[in-house]
C-alpha positions, -999 to +999 in steps of 0.1 A: +750-256-648+733-290-649+698-289-663+684-307-632+691-277-609+664-256-627+631-264-608+609-251-637+628-267-666+594-275-682+588-237-687+617-231-710+599-242-743+571-217-735+597-189-728+617-198-759+586-192-780+580-158-764+617-145-765+641-139-793+666-167-800+695-146-785+676-137-754+665-173-748+701-184-751+712-158-725+684-169-702+694-206-706+730-200-697+723-175-669+694-190-650+705-205-616+673-217-599+642-207-619+637-197-655+606-178-646+622-156-619+654-151-639+635-139-670+614-115-650+643-102-629+664-095-660+635-077-677+632-101-705+595-106-700+568-098-674+548-121-651+516-113-668+530-122-702+541-156-689+508-162-671+488-154-703+509-178-723+507-206-698+469-201-694+464-204-731+487-234-735+474-255-706+438-242-706+441-231-670+428-200-653+449-173-637+445-172-599+431-143-579+453-144-548+430-120-529+403-146-524+425-169-503+402-179-475+410-185-438+394-220-439+417-230-467+447-215-450+439-233-417+436-267-436+469-264-454+499-262-430+524-234-436+552-260-440+534-277-470+525-243-486+561-231-485+575-265-496+554-266-527+552-228-532+514-228-534+486-206-520+454-223-507+426-203-522+392-219-515+379-251-500+347-272-502+337-306-489+352-322-520+378-299-535+407-277-526+417-249-551+453-238-550+475-212-568+508-225-582+535-216-606+541-252-615+511-271-628+533-301-635+541-307-598+524-341-594+540-347-560+524-315-547+490-326-560+492-361-544+505-348-511+478-321-507+451-345-518+462-370-491+466-344-464+432-327-470+412-356-483+400-335-512+406-332-550+432-306-558+424-280-584+452-258-597+453-222-611+483-202-621+502-174-603+537-160-605+563-174-580+572-140-567+536-130-559+531-164-543+560-159-519+547-124-510+512-137-504+526-166-482+541-140-459+508-121-457+488-152-450+510-171-426+534-145-412+516-111-409+541-099-384+567-100-412+546-077-432+541-054-403+579-054-398+583-041-433+559-013-426+578-004-395+612-003-412+606+033-424+590+044-391+613+067-370+610+058-334+611+093-320+586+086-293+584+065-261+551+049-254+541+024-227+508+011-214+501+022-178+472-001-170+478-034-152+468-061-177+475-098-182+510-107-194+508-104-231+534-130-239+511-157-228+480-146-246+473-170-274+452-156-303+444-187-323+472-191-348+487-158-340+499-139-309+490-103-303+522-100-282+546-104-311+569-075-310+560-062-345+523-060-336+531-042-303+554-018-322+527-012-348+500-004-322+524+019-303+532+037-335+495+042-345+487+055-310+518+078-308+513+091-343+476+099-336+484+117-303+513+137-317+491+146-348+465+162-325+439+135-335+408+133-314+399+097-326+417+068-343+396+046-366+407+011-376+383+000-403+384-034-420+379-032-457+381-057-485+417-049-493+430-045-458+426-025-426+424+013-431+439+035-403+423+070-402+429+099-378+402+125-370+421+158-369+402+190-364+370+171-369+379+157-403+390+120-410+423+116-427+435+082-439+472+075-431+478+039-440+462+006-451+475-025-433+473-060-448+441-078-439+460-106-422+474-082-396+439-071-386+430-097-360+463-095-341+461-057-342+426-056-328+435-082-302+464-062-290+442-031-286+416-052-268+442-066-243+453-030-235+417-019-230+408-049-208+383-064-233+374-100-241+396-109-271+377-141-278+343-123-283+343-109-318+305-110-323+294-083-299+303-046-294+326-039-265+338-008-247+370-004-227+396+021-214+433+022-216+460+045-204+494+050-221+523+073-216+537+091-247+571+106-240+563+104-203+530+122-205+499+100-195+471+099-220+437+083-215+421+062-243+385+052-247+382+021-269+351+009-287+347-021-310+319-029-334+315-062-354+312-054-391+309-075-423+347-074-430+358-077-394+358-057-362+360-019-364+378-002-336+375+035-326+399+049-300+390+082-285+421+101-273+415+120-241+445+143-240+441+170-213+471+189-227+454+193-261+420+202-246+419+236-230+393+232-202+388+270-200+360+292-213+385+318-222+405+293-243+375+281-264+379+310-289+345+326-282+337+361-291+336+386-262+298+390-262+292+353-264+316+346-235+299+372-213+265+357-219+277+323-209+294+337-178+261+354-168+245+319-169+272+304-148+266+330-121+232+314-114+229+296-080+200+274-091+182+263-122+191+243-153+216+251-180+216+230-212+245+226-237+232+212-271+247+201-304+255+169-323+281+144-314+316+158-316+305+195-313+325+200-280+297+198-255+317+179-229+346+204-232+322+233-227+307+216-196+340+208-180+352+244-187+320+257-170+327+235-140+362+250-137+347+284-138+321+275-111+347+256-090+363+289-079+332+296-058+340+268-034+310+247-040+303+209-039+302+196-075+291+161-084+289+147-119+272+116-134+287+107-168+289+079-193+318+077-197+339+099-174+362+114-201+384+137-181+393+135-144+388+168-127+406+176-094+381+185-066+351+171-085+333+139-075+327+120-108+303+091-110+305+066-139+272+051-151+271+013-150+238+002-164+244-035-159+248-029-122+217-008-121+236+025-119+217+045-145+216+083-150+183+085-131+195+062-102+228+080-098+210+113-099+187+103-070+216+093-049+236+124-057+209+147-045+213+131-010+250+140-011+244+177-004+256+190-038+256+226-049+262+219-086+252+187-105+264+178-140+244+152-158+263+139-189+232+135-210+194+136-207+182+105-225+148+097-211+119+112-192+129+099-158+164+115-159+149+148-173+122+149-146+148+144-117+171+170-132+143+195-135+132+187-100+167+192-087+170+226-104+137+237-088+149+227-053+180+249-051+206+231-072+224+243-103+221+215-129+242+214-161+234+188-188+234+181-225+209+173-252+213+164-289+193+191-307+200+213-337+197+247-320+190+263-286+152+268-289+147+232-302+158+219-268+125+232-253+105+211-277+127+181-271+121+182-233+084+187-237+082+158-262+097+134-236+072+145-210+084+176-191+055+200-183+059+234-199+053+253-167+080+233-149+105+237-177+098+275-179+106+278-142+137+256-142+154+267-174+180+295-171+197+292-204+207+271-234+240+270-252+239+255-287+273+251-303+293+238-333+331+236-340+347+253-370+382+247-381+406+277-378+423+287-410+460+282-409+476+317-403+509+307-420+495+298-455+461+316-458+455+337-489+431+365-497+399+350-514+395+368-547+363+349-559+329+367-557+308+359-527+281+334-534+247+350-539+230+333-509+258+348-486+258+383-499+231+395-475+252+383-446+286+396-456+291+433-462+306+442-496+343+448-496+349+426-466+384+409-469+380+371-468+405+343-469+409+309-484+427+278-471+459+268-490+479+242-471+514+240-458+536+218-436+524+236-405+488+224-411+496+191-428+485+205-462+449+210-451+448+247-448+434+245-413+449+241-378+428+239-346+391+245-340+370+272-324+334+272-310+305+291-326+276+293-302+240+304-298+233+315-262+197+317-251+193+334-218+159+330-202+140+362-192+104+369-182+091+369-218+109+337-228+096+321-196+061+332-203+061+318-239+076+285-228+050+282-201+022+290-225+034+262-249+041+286-277+060+276-308+098+273-310+099+303-334+080+324-309+105+315-281+134+322-304+120+356-314+118+365-277+154+354-271+166+373-302+150+405-288+171+401-257+204+397-276+207+361-288+225+356-320+220+324-341+247+298-348+248+310-384+253+347-374+281+336-350+298+316-378+295+345-402+312+368-377+341+344-376+344+344-414+343+382-415+370+383-388+392+361-409+393+332-385+378+307-409+366+304-445+333+304-463+339+267-473+343+257-437+312+276-426+291+259-452+305+225-443+293+228-407+262+251-409+234+255-434+227+289-447+192+301-437+167+310-463+158+343-447+178+375-451+192+392-420+163+415-418+138+386-420+156+365-395+154+394-370+117+400-376+094+409-347+070+383-333+041+401-348+055+394-383+051+357-379+023+340-398-010+341-379-012+303-377+019+300-357+009+325-330-014+300-313+003+268-323+013+249-291+034+224-310+045+249-336+076+240-356+082+210-334+117+221-326+139+194-340+124+196-374+126+234-378+160+237-394+166+201-405+171+196-443+141+176-456+158+144-467+137+124-491+129+089-479+145+060-497+124+053-528+100+025-520+080+004-545+053+026-557+017+014-554-008+016-582-018+051-573+014+066-588+009+049-621-027+059-622-016+095-618+007+092-648-019+076-670-045+102-661-025+134-667-035+151-699-017+180-717-050+199-720-049+232-702-071+236-672-087+268-660-063+285-635-074+287-599-067+314-574-032+308-561-044+287-531-017+268-512-019+231-508+003+212-483+011+176-494+020+153-466+033+120-481+064+100-471+069+084-506+089+110-525+081+098-561+043+099-554+047+133-537+065+146-567+037+134-591+010+149-569+029+182-569+031+183-607-006+176-609-016+204-585+008+229-599-007+221-633-040+230-618-027+264-606-021+257-569+010+267-548+023+234-533+042+229-501+056+194-492+064+175-460+077+139-457+065+132-422+041+144-395+065+166-376+076+184-407+039+188-417+031+207-385+062+228-392+050+237-427+015+245-414+031+271-390+054+285-416+034+283-449-002+288-436-017+265-463-053+267-474-058+230-474-038+198-464-037+165-483-026+141-456-014+105-457-020+084-426+011+062-426+039+086-418+072+085-399+077+102-366+041+114-362+013+096-381-017+112-398-040+108-368-015+127-346-013+155-372-051+157-373-052+158-335-028+187-333-044+207-360-079+203-345-066+212-310-053+246-322-078+275-326-060+288-356-061+255-375-093+239-361-112+247-394-083+240-418-096+216-445-078+183-445-082+155-471-070+122-458-053+101-486-047+065-475-045+029-487-067+018-457-101+017-473-120-003-447-150+012-429-133+014-395-104+035-408-129+058-426-149+063-394-119+069-373-105+095-398-137+115-395-138+112-357-103+128-357-117+157-377-109+150-414-128+170-440-127+143-467-114+108-472-099+093-504-085+058-507-055+047-529-055+041-558-073+073-568-081+093-599-063+127-602-093+146-614-113+134-584-087+146-560-085+180-578-123+183-577-125+176-540-098+202-532-116+227-553-149+219-536-135+222-501-118+255-508-150+268-523-169+259-492-143+275-470-145+308-489-183+308-487-181+304-449-155+332-447 
């Protein structure tokens, strides 16, 4: 074949030096269009070996094709990029960097320089990878088509909402109505729905767009799409959900409805601008997969009976609590179905309306139009309702109206985000509901979580010993199971979920303690005496019954520190300081793990502590208990080491709410208190301590960086026993603690 037909004839001398004489002769006679592609295709040499040799010979760098920018792509037309087989990488005001397999192509250099008005800089890449990258940059639908080649079309999906004609919707350089993009979105939706996913996540990453399904509460990644397909993919979903496809800088919410194999499915779509692009989450609202029945929630018989007792009430407030994704909405809708059999007028106010219920008036919150939870609730009460469902209590106004409605003859069902049942009481009092009103209105609280069910087809007996911290809760010899994984459960070992609940039913003693403003622990003690079991106890019972595993239980719930006997103690066994504490454990903080704050830059006090510590032994004190309240974890750790070295027992708290909790639980002899604290500052902690009879005389040393006279005066006005400014000397702090404790004992 004539030599002129080989477009990279200049490359042969380089290849000849890398190959044997015989192989080079075969290549020269067999090559038809390109020496490079022929040599690699026949296995004579690799792309990397050629690139390394060329980079060394011509003193050029090897291109990183992943950095190809959108600005460079938009400046270089696809026709020029394909004609000269180049990838536009980066662009500045004066230069354009390209990737090429032919650094000798002067015509390419001149043409691009003229077309862009910039100096052209070249780097090296293999011709095969250049052609693949061209498709990814300029024709993402081709890449999507390749992905779809192996997808079996065993479903029929169509959008049911009336939307604008997609074929005319221009998306910049691309169209979201291209058939491959439509097929890809349909496939993602259909696959998620048939896989029992509750949510579909499309997350832009540096290497592409990750598609994840949340199945049984756990995210599973199924595919990674090329980055270039991200914008058309998101735009297609936005069109289906009735969103503004041109606005990519603000979060948006929308709804869509599709039919999969003839079955209508509602979708709730949410977008969020992120650093790598827009993230999309699609909530699948499939009434077939969601059993809106209390009997179908997998509750134990005693738990189900306690909930049914609450639903027999004709007035009052019933709360369902738990974190996002714990099944609160499903529980509420199941409760409405149970109540609906009484022939009552039910009205709901929700944001958003997730499931449409026959025979129930459902109101969608629209804050832009002024239809908030509180405004809707006022209007609902004029519609002669028997039962009112409030999607969520978010502020004092909504809570006050809901409580008032429950006190005037209506049954009100609503949700809160708290960690357990008793914590809801503190949450409502914190936002401004009077204790006596709450005590009269509250009929019961259901706190819940969702545990994955172990797959019955592949589960195996668990032979390992029970962890030490679980032995008090699980009787010896109890047969337990472990998850294995099979085709039935998609190799996860779990299939389906069940609810574990903590049901607090109000009685006269619970009502009295709420009205008196007693601590959360005291209210919980009264509820336990009337039969309430904790979330942990409910979860352990499901492990013992073989419905789930220890690993799943520990994934969702935290094992309590107390043994079963301690957790069921009588109220009289509680520390004396908590008996009269109005704020008590402060509800929300009672069972939360104490996460250390992010390490901040330490001030000089921390370094002074290190310098001042000496290995000399100090006389041991009586084992007095000191509570350290400091939000900087490194400084708190140093103070703890100092005080333990002095012979003290040390408790710690990272914020004001946790400090009050530790005072109730640990009954410290003295408190070292920082002023600048999250959630509740030092002044607030002092106010609460001095307002309680049991802690009114508790010694408190304020430790603060505010050394001005006004701060010092204010601290003593709030009832501090002593005042130390940062930086401080360790021995001075130790001496002050010792002196205050000595004075306290003399008074006693």
